[in-house]
N, C-alpha and C positions, 0 to 999 in steps of 0.2 A: 096252720093251727089245727088242732083236733076238732072235728065237727061231730057233735054228739049224735045228731040225726043220722049222719052217715054211718056211724058205728052201729046203730041199732039195725040198719038195713043190710049190713054185711052178711053174705051167706056163710053158713058154717063151714063150707068147703074151703074157704080162704084160710082157715086156721091150720090146715094140714102141713103146710110147709114148715111150720115151727117144729113139728115132730122130726123133720129131717135135720134141722139145725140141732135139735136135742141129741139125735143119734150121732151127729158129727162131734159133739163136744161132751158126750157122756151124760146120759139121761137116767132118770129113775127107771126101774124095771118096767118092761112093757114092749109090745111089738114096735119095730121100726118099719117105715114104708118100704115096700119092695122096690128095687131099682126099675127105672123105666127107660133105660137106654136112650133112644133117640127122641123121646118125649119127656125131657126133663122138666122139673117144676121150678116155679119161682120159690126161692127160699133164701136166706135166713127164715123169713116168715111170710111166704108168699103162696100163691094159689096153685092148686094141682091141675094137671091136665085131665081131660075127660076120662082117661083110662084108669085113674087112681081108685084105690079101694077105700070106701068110707069106713070100713072096719078098723083102719089104722089111725083114725082120728085121735088126736091127743089134745086135751084142754090146757089152756095157759092162763087159768084164772088166778094163779099165784105166781106172778113174775118174780117175787123175791126168791122163791125156790129156784127158779131158772137162773137168776142172776148169780147164785152161788156156783152153778155149773158153768155158765157162759163166761164168768169172770174169775175163774180159779187161777191160782199160781201155776198149776200144771198147764193150762192153756197159754199163759204168758210165756212159758219156756219155749214153746214151739211156734206160737203165733208171732212173737217178737213185735208187738204193736208199736213200741216206741221207735224201733228201727224202721218200720213201715212208714210211720208218720214223718220221721225226720228225713227219710229218703225222698219225700215228695217236695221238699224245699218250698213250703207254702209261704206266701207273703203274709205279713201280720194282718192285713185287711182282706184276705181271701174269703170267698164265699164258697162253701163246701156242702155237698150232699153225701150222706152216708146211707147208701141204699141197701136195705136189709139190715137195719141198725140193731134190731133186737133190744137188749136192755141198755144200749148206749156204750158198749165196750169201747168201740172206736170213736164214737161221737164225742164223748167227754175229752178224750185225748186231742181230737181235732180242734175242739173249741178252745182248749188251752194253747194250741199252736197258732191260733189266729185271733188274738185278743181284741183286735179292732175289726175283725170280720164277723161272719155268721155261719153257723152250722145247722143244717136241717137233718134230723134223724128220720129216715123214711122207712115206713113199715106198713104192712097191711093188717097186722095183728093189733086190734084195738087196745088190748091190755098192755102190750109193750109200748105203744104210743103214749098211753097214760103214764106208764112207769117212767119213761124218759122225761115227760113234762114235769112230773113230780120230782124226779131226780135233779133236773135243772133248777127248780125252785128251791129244793132242799139244800143243794150245794152252791146256790147262788151263782149259777153259770148263766149270766144274762144273755150271752150270745148263742145259746143252744135252744132250739125248739124242735118240735116233732111234726111230721106230716103223715097223715093217714092216706096211703097210696091205694091205687087200684091194681089189680093183677097185671095189667098190661101198660101201665103208665105210672111213673114216679110222682106225677102231679106236683112238681116243684113250683113254688109260688113265684120264682123269678130265676133268671139264668145264673149259673154258678161257674166258678173257675175250675172246680174239680168235682167229679163224681167218683166216690170210692165204693167199690163193690167187693166185699170180703166174704168168702165162703158162701157165695150166693149165685154166682154166674151159672154154675152147672145145674141149678134148679129152674132157671128162667125158661118159660115156655115161649116159643116163637122169638128166639133171641134176636134174629136179624131185624125183625119188625120193631122189637122193643128198643134196640139201640139206635136204629135209624130214627125213631121218634125222639129219642133222648138228645140227639144232636141239636135240636132246637132249644134245649135247655142249657146249652153251653155258651158262656161268654166268648168273645173272640180270643183264640188261643187256649180255650178251655181243654181240659184233659179228662179222660176216663181211666182210672186205675183199677185193675182187676187182680185180686189175690185169690188163688184157689189151690186145691190140693194136687200134689204130684201123684202120679199113678201108683207109686209104691209107698205112699205115706201110710203110717200105721193109724193116723186119724183120718176122719173124713167120711164121706158117704160110701156106699158100696162101690167097688171098683168099676162096675159097669156104668155108673153114672158119671164118672170122672172124665175130664177132658185134658188131653195133652196140650201144652201151650201152643203148639203149632196149629191145633184145631181152633183154639180160641182166636189166634191171630187171623186165620182164614175167615172165620165168622165175622170178626170185627171189620175186616177189610170189605167184606160183602155189605156191611152196614154203613160203609162210607168213612172208615177210619184208617189211619196209618200208625204203625208202631213208632212211638217216640223214644221209649227207653224201657229198661227192664231192671229188676233186682234179682240177682241170682244167689244171694247169700242166706235166704231163709232155709231152715233145715228141712222142712217138710212141705213147702209150698213154693209157688212161683208168683211173681208179680210182673204184670205187663201193663205199660202205660201207653195210652193211645191219644191222638189228636184227630180232629176231623180232617179228612184228606182235602187237599186244595184242588 
């Protein structure tokens, strides 16, 4: 659940990752963060590395405005959220974490896919966490809640069957350490599904920040995972699904 005290103590730098998500999905006019190659950020809405430029900070005080961007029909056309969720073949009672949840674009769909389960929308941006909590109450989605994470830990309250990481992996700093730590939050047989942009996609972050699927696989193997499956039918993205290696 959202801790108000924790929200008040969050450093302003933790908000910068949201600007990168905004750049990926169409943002109001304003500068986007410059690419940082081998020092990527945590994002949907996660923390920057030490080399990031504070002048690129973007405020997210009005999540309703960003919801219009992040959840537009144009995004649906290339993100294919229903295809992504259906391909995961979730059990009705599965427990799922949506890491980098933003306004809950995937979280809501996941909650509907696991009516007897539970979904945690994970984000480090406090206004987005509040937005998801309000959205769950407003839409009466009883099995959806939100978690205020730290930059280097999802802070999941209990182990889950699936961690979904959409449009976020390429921003995570110290990815090997992050996903090594995340293994302890997986239930037996749990999976991590990563959806990210192809190198030639017209959407997404600057090309210098993107990762080929082979690079993602190598990093996840270094973190103690093995590739379990993939989805190759997304028009502008790839999806790789991993399990903890035996």
